C-alpha positions in Angstrom: 148.7 54.9 -109.4 149.6 58.1 -111.0 148.7 59.0 -114.5 150.5 60.2 -117.4 148.0 63.1 -117.1 149.2 63.9 -113.3 152.6 63.3 -114.4 152.8 65.9 -116.6 151.1 68.4 -114.3 153.4 67.5 -111.5 156.5 68.3 -113.9 155.0 71.3 -115.1 155.2 72.4 -111.4 158.5 70.7 -111.2 159.8 73.2 -114.0 158.4 76.3 -112.6 159.9 75.9 -109.3 163.4 75.1 -110.8 163.4 78.1 -113.2 162.1 80.3 -110.1 165.4 78.6 -108.6 167.9 79.6 -111.3 166.1 82.8 -111.2 167.1 83.8 -107.8 170.3 82.2 -108.2 171.4 84.2 -110.9 171.0 87.5 -108.6 173.5 90.1 -110.4 173.3 88.8 -114.2 170.2 90.9 -115.3 170.5 89.3 -118.8 170.4 85.8 -117.9 167.5 86.7 -115.2 165.3 88.2 -118.2 166.3 84.9 -120.0 164.9 82.9 -117.3 162.0 84.9 -116.6 160.8 85.0 -120.3 161.0 81.3 -119.9 159.0 81.0 -116.9 156.4 83.3 -117.6 155.7 81.3 -120.7 155.6 77.8 -118.6 152.9 79.7 -116.6 151.0 80.8 -118.7 151.0 77.6 -121.0 150.1 75.8 -117.9 147.7 77.4 -116.2 145.9 78.2 -119.4 146.2 74.4 -120.1 144.5 73.8 -116.9 141.7 76.3 -116.8 140.8 75.3 -120.9 141.2 71.4 -120.6 141.9 70.0 -116.9 139.1 71.8 -115.0 136.3 71.3 -117.4 137.2 67.6 -117.7 137.2 67.4 -113.7 133.8 68.7 -113.4 132.5 66.5 -116.4 133.7 63.1 -114.6 133.8 64.2 -110.8 130.9 66.2 -110.7 130.4 69.7 -109.6 131.3 69.1 -105.6 134.7 67.5 -106.0 135.4 68.6 -109.6 134.6 72.5 -108.8 136.4 72.5 -105.7 139.1 70.9 -107.2 139.3 73.9 -110.1 138.7 76.4 -107.5 141.6 75.3 -105.3 143.7 75.0 -108.4 143.1 78.6 -109.5 144.0 80.0 -105.4 147.4 77.9 -105.5 148.2 79.4 -109.2 147.4 82.7 -107.8 150.1 82.6 -105.2 
């Protein structure tokens, strides 16, 4: 069963991918691409900051260093990609 917390994270990821697709589809429309790029950067910054400040420490606190720390490390690597 998915929690509201997990659903929010999944929604964040979905929004980022949708914005990426909109950016690509807007090729040749620099003003539109700029607006989409600004929204995309805001969403990525907000999402990664929230995970680093809130989610990762909670994972370590409640899951322990081994699984919680590995999850945080995996998330950081995924976000870099």
